[in-house]
C-alpha positions in Angstrom: 127.5 99.0 118.8 127.5 98.0 122.5 129.8 100.1 124.5 129.5 103.7 125.4 132.5 104.7 123.3 133.5 101.8 121.1 137.1 101.9 119.9 138.2 99.6 117.1 141.6 100.7 116.1 143.4 97.4 116.7 145.6 95.7 114.2 143.5 94.0 111.5 146.4 91.7 110.5 147.0 90.5 114.0 143.4 89.8 114.5 142.8 87.7 111.3 146.0 85.6 111.6 144.6 84.1 114.8 145.5 80.5 115.8 145.3 78.7 112.4 147.5 75.8 113.5 145.5 75.1 116.6 142.1 75.6 114.9 142.6 73.5 111.7 142.8 70.2 113.4 139.8 70.8 115.6 137.5 72.1 112.9 138.3 69.2 110.6 136.9 66.7 113.0 133.4 68.2 113.1 131.2 68.7 116.1 128.8 66.5 118.0 125.2 67.1 117.0 123.2 67.0 120.2 120.7 69.9 120.0 117.5 68.3 121.3 115.4 70.5 119.1 117.4 69.7 116.0 118.1 66.0 116.2 116.4 64.6 119.3 119.8 63.3 120.4 120.4 63.1 124.2 122.6 65.8 125.5 125.8 64.7 127.1 126.4 64.5 130.9 129.2 66.3 132.6 131.3 65.7 135.7 133.5 68.3 137.3 134.3 70.1 134.0 136.1 73.4 134.5 135.5 76.1 131.9 137.5 79.3 131.3 135.4 82.3 130.0 136.6 85.7 128.8 134.3 88.7 128.7 135.2 92.3 127.7 135.2 94.9 130.5 131.9 96.8 130.1 129.9 99.1 132.3 129.9 98.2 136.0 126.3 96.9 135.8 127.2 94.7 132.8 130.2 93.2 134.6 128.2 92.5 137.8 125.3 90.9 135.8 127.6 88.7 133.8 129.2 87.4 137.0 125.7 86.9 138.5 124.7 84.9 135.4 127.8 82.7 135.7 127.2 82.2 139.4 123.6 81.1 138.7 124.9 78.7 136.1 127.5 77.2 138.4 124.8 76.7 141.1 122.5 74.9 138.6 125.4 72.7 137.3 127.1 72.1 140.6 129.3 69.0 140.3 128.9 69.0 136.5 130.3 72.2 135.1 132.0 75.2 136.7 132.6 78.3 134.7 135.4 80.8 135.7 134.7 84.3 134.3 137.6 86.6 133.6 137.0 90.2 132.7 139.5 91.5 130.1 140.3 95.2 129.6 138.6 96.7 126.6 140.7 99.9 126.5 142.1 100.6 123.0 143.5 97.4 121.6 143.8 95.5 124.9 141.0 93.0 124.4 141.9 92.1 120.7 145.6 92.0 121.5 145.1 89.6 124.4 142.9 87.3 122.2 145.4 87.3 119.5 148.3 86.6 121.8 146.5 83.8 123.6 145.5 82.3 120.3 149.2 82.1 119.1 150.2 80.7 122.5 147.4 78.2 122.6 146.0 79.7 125.7 142.5 80.8 124.7 139.6 80.3 127.0 136.8 77.8 126.3 134.2 80.5 125.8 135.0 83.9 124.2 133.1 87.1 124.1 133.6 89.1 120.9 132.2 92.1 119.2 129.8 91.1 116.4 131.4 92.8 113.3 134.6 90.9 114.0 133.2 87.4 114.3 134.2 86.6 110.7 137.8 87.7 111.5 138.0 85.2 114.4 136.4 82.5 112.3 138.8 83.2 109.4 141.7 83.0 111.8 140.4 79.7 113.1 140.0 81.0 116.6 136.4 79.7 116.7 134.6 76.5 116.1 131.1 76.5 114.6 128.3 77.0 117.0 125.2 76.2 115.0 125.1 72.5 115.7 124.3 73.3 119.3 121.0 75.1 118.5 117.9 73.8 116.9 116.2 75.7 114.1 113.2 76.6 116.3 115.6 78.2 118.8 117.5 80.1 116.1 114.2 81.4 114.6 113.6 83.1 118.0 116.7 85.3 117.4 116.2 88.6 115.5 117.6 88.0 111.9 120.4 90.6 112.2 121.9 88.7 115.2 122.0 85.5 113.1 123.4 87.5 110.2 126.3 89.1 112.2 127.4 85.7 113.5 127.3 83.8 110.2 130.2 83.5 107.8 131.1 81.0 105.2 127.8 79.3 105.6 128.2 78.5 109.3 127.1 80.1 112.5 130.0 81.0 114.8 128.6 83.3 117.5 125.4 84.6 119.0 124.6 87.6 121.1 122.1 88.1 123.9 121.3 91.7 123.0 121.7 94.2 120.2 122.4 97.9 119.9 120.3 100.2 117.7 120.3 103.8 116.6 117.5 106.3 116.9 117.1 110.1 117.1 117.1 111.7 120.5 114.8 114.8 120.5 114.4 117.6 122.9 110.6 117.6 123.3 110.4 121.2 124.5 112.3 122.5 121.5 110.3 120.4 119.0 107.0 121.5 120.6 108.0 125.1 120.4 108.7 124.7 116.7 105.4 122.9 116.1 107.2 119.6 115.2 105.7 116.3 116.3 108.2 113.4 116.8 107.1 110.0 115.4 107.0 107.2 118.0 107.1 104.1 115.8 108.8 102.8 112.7 105.6 103.1 110.6 105.6 106.9 111.4 109.3 107.5 110.7 110.1 110.7 108.9 111.5 110.6 105.3 114.8 112.4 104.8 113.3 115.5 103.3 110.9 115.9 106.3 113.6 115.2 108.8 116.1 117.6 107.4 113.5 120.4 107.1 112.7 119.8 110.8 116.5 120.0 111.6 116.7 123.2 109.6 113.8 124.7 111.5 115.2 123.8 114.8 118.6 125.4 114.1 118.8 128.7 115.9 121.5 130.9 117.5 123.3 128.6 119.9 121.3 125.5 119.1 122.1 123.0 116.4 119.2 121.3 114.7 121.0 118.0 114.7 124.0 116.3 116.2 125.8 113.2 114.9 128.1 112.9 117.9 131.1 113.5 115.6 133.2 114.0 118.8 133.4 110.1 118.9 136.0 110.4 116.2 136.7 108.5 112.9 136.1 105.0 114.2 133.4 102.4 114.4 130.7 104.8 115.3 130.9 106.5 111.9 130.4 103.2 110.1 127.6 102.1 112.5 125.9 105.5 112.4 126.1 106.4 108.7 125.9 103.1 106.9 122.1 102.8 107.6 121.6 106.0 105.6 123.5 104.4 102.7 121.4 101.3 103.0 118.2 103.3 103.2 119.1 105.0 99.9 119.6 101.6 98.1 123.4 101.5 98.5 125.9 99.6 100.4 129.6 99.8 101.3 130.5 96.3 100.0 129.2 94.1 97.3 126.5 91.5 98.2 129.1 88.8 98.5 131.3 91.1 100.7 134.3 90.8 98.4 134.6 94.2 96.8 134.1 97.9 97.6 134.4 99.4 94.2 131.0 100.4 92.8 129.4 100.1 96.2 131.3 102.2 98.8 131.8 104.8 96.1 128.6 103.9 94.1 125.9 106.4 93.1 123.6 105.6 96.0 126.3 105.9 98.6 127.6 109.2 97.1 124.0 110.6 97.0 123.3 109.7 100.6 126.5 111.2 101.9 126.2 114.2 99.8 122.9 114.9 101.5 124.6 114.4 104.8 127.4 116.8 103.9 124.8 119.4 103.0 123.8 119.5 106.7 127.3 120.3 107.7 127.7 122.9 104.9 124.5 124.6 106.1 125.5 124.7 109.8 122.7 122.4 110.9 125.3 119.8 112.1 128.7 120.5 113.6 131.8 118.4 112.7 133.2 119.2 116.1 130.4 119.4 118.6 130.6 119.3 122.4 130.4 115.7 123.7 127.3 116.8 125.7 125.7 119.0 123.0 122.3 117.4 123.3 122.3 117.0 127.1 123.3 120.7 127.5 120.5 122.0 125.2 123.0 122.8 122.4 121.3 120.4 119.9 117.6 119.8 119.4 118.1 116.3 118.0 120.9 113.7 118.0 121.3 110.5 116.1 122.7 108.0 118.6 122.2 104.6 120.1 120.5 103.5 123.3 123.8 103.2 125.3 123.5 107.0 126.1 120.2 106.7 127.8 121.3 105.5 131.3 123.6 108.5 131.6 120.9 110.9 130.5 118.4 109.4 133.0 120.8 109.7 135.9 122.9 112.8 135.1 120.2 115.0 133.4 116.9 114.1 135.1 115.3 117.4 134.1 116.1 117.2 130.4 112.9 116.9 128.4 113.6 114.2 125.8 112.3 111.3 123.9 113.4 109.1 121.0 112.1 108.8 117.4 113.0 106.2 114.8 115.7 106.8 112.2 114.7 108.9 109.1 115.0 107.2 105.7 115.5 107.9 102.0 113.8 105.0 100.2 113.7 102.2 102.7 113.5 102.0 106.5 116.7 100.5 107.7 118.5 100.5 111.1 121.8 99.2 112.3 122.4 96.4 114.8 125.3 94.8 116.6 126.2 93.1 119.8 128.9 91.4 121.7 128.5 87.7 121.1 129.4 84.4 122.6 131.5 81.7 120.8 133.4 78.5 121.5 137.1 78.6 120.8 138.7 76.1 118.5 141.1 74.8 121.2 138.5 74.1 123.8 138.8 70.6 125.2 135.2 70.8 126.5 133.1 72.2 123.7 129.9 70.5 124.8 130.2 72.0 128.3 131.1 75.4 126.7 127.9 75.2 124.6 125.8 74.5 127.8 127.2 77.8 129.2 126.5 79.7 126.0 123.0 78.4 125.9 122.6 79.7 129.5 123.8 83.1 128.5 121.3 83.1 125.6 118.4 81.7 127.5 115.7 84.4 127.6 115.1 84.2 131.3 118.5 83.1 132.6 120.7 85.3 130.4 119.0 87.7 128.0 116.6 89.5 130.4 119.2 90.1 133.1 121.9 91.6 130.8 119.2 93.7 129.1 118.1 95.0 132.5 121.7 95.9 133.1 122.8 97.6 129.8 119.3 98.6 128.5 120.1 97.4 125.0 117.5 95.5 122.9 117.0 91.7 123.5 118.2 89.5 120.7 115.4 87.0 121.2 111.8 87.6 120.4 110.7 85.6 123.5 112.7 87.8 125.8 110.7 91.0 125.1 107.8 90.1 127.5 110.4 89.7 130.2 111.7 93.3 129.9 108.4 95.4 129.9 110.2 98.7 129.6 111.0 97.7 126.0 107.3 98.0 125.2 107.3 101.7 126.1 109.1 104.9 125.0 111.9 105.5 124.7 113.1 101.9 124.5 110.3 100.7 122.3 111.7 102.6 119.2 115.0 100.7 119.5 113.2 97.4 120.1 110.9 97.8 117.2 113.8 98.7 114.9 115.8 95.7 116.0 112.9 93.4 115.3 111.7 95.0 112.0 114.4 97.0 110.2 117.8 96.0 111.6 120.7 94.9 109.4 124.2 93.7 110.3 127.3 95.4 109.1 129.1 93.6 106.3 130.2 90.2 107.4 133.8 89.6 106.2 137.2 88.9 107.8 138.3 92.1 106.2 135.8 94.2 108.1 138.5 96.0 110.2 139.9 97.6 107.1 136.4 98.2 105.7 135.3 100.2 108.7 138.5 102.1 109.1 138.6 103.3 105.5 134.8 104.2 105.4 135.0 106.0 108.7 137.9 108.1 107.4 135.9 109.0 104.3 132.9 110.1 106.5 135.2 112.2 108.6 136.7 113.9 105.5 133.2 114.5 104.0 132.1 116.1 107.2 134.9 118.6 106.9 134.0 119.5 103.4 136.0 117.0 101.4 134.8 116.0 98.0 132.3 113.1 98.5 133.1 111.1 95.4 136.9 111.5 95.8 136.7 110.5 99.5 134.7 107.4 98.8 136.8 106.5 95.7 139.9 106.5 97.8 138.3 104.5 100.5 137.0 101.9 98.1 140.4 101.6 96.3 142.2 101.0 99.7 139.7 98.4 100.7 139.9 96.5 97.4 143.7 96.6 97.5 143.6 95.0 101.0 141.2 92.3 99.8 143.4 91.5 96.8 146.5 91.2 99.0 144.5 88.7 101.1 142.9 86.7 98.4 139.5 88.1 99.1 139.7 86.5 102.6 138.6 83.2 101.2 138.3 80.4 103.8 141.6 78.7 104.4 
């Protein structure tokens, strides 16, 4: 979850079809293995290589930083490689549609930025070539496990991100203090669900909700990102371990139990299904479950708001979400080695990770980058950083993810409005499995 208001309502079928004809021939030939850490093989030399690079249109600070990173790369590789960065609209379906159209036309860039949950869809559509051979095991061990997890499909690594989003609980410290509630500041101190919901109940007064889930974001990716960790925490999941079936998981007992507990908060008026977009900022909610992407706006627009962040509550196990935009090499690139050099630069702790984290304030994806961004060692960011390193999980990795998230988000929306929990999840699971059956389980082509 990396944008302020992620929107993933693009066509699943268009995304997964990709550029199979272009990709098949490239992937069959394999890749050069030149990672110095992995094989000790000399890395290639380059002369006047031109690379095209697409990145999604993010916040202004992110866009400026990405360009600065590329400028620094070009200066360091002058006469060898020159990268040309193009910012692509990320409104609605724009980015995904342009990737799909370019794939069909054979006009993809060399290096592609993509949102983590959809890496498998790009790999399945043969839009990408494997990335893992360009990184040694010691390098990969420096990445937080969830980032490796989100970029791995069918036994191969296809993409890596420089940062990762997380989800915590924003708290109004004045309201909590007045109620005699102390907010935990580390994962070890996280509240269990019973303690958390009792606190939310206590904090619910006339004109103030005890808790806000930011339901105003709508039935999209946020609902999957935000509520799946509660399912995981209760021992459930929304897909089978091999990511091929929803029946018995998305509608399984652990999922039903977790979302029934969530629905009770709506039924009791502790949470609103239609809150103000600024409920927490305006003092209309004492707590809010949300990601770190809201912090910059709070710091600049609401400087007098008394707030902090505490870790996610849990049922049985402490679990948190993760996700990032990630870098990959397209299957049609004529300069994959040079493209890998650029990606390694984007993912270098000092050259790429620290600058982009300074810009977007999301957690570093590499352990070695944390000392370079000291604010992640202090509240409020330390909660997100600790969760990313200790409790983060990737959303299900499958080419069918677009339909998985759409159906689960619809079920969550229905549940928040009082719909029967079991029936809502049964319908979602059935629709997911029907899609998987129509697509042969999204088995590799």
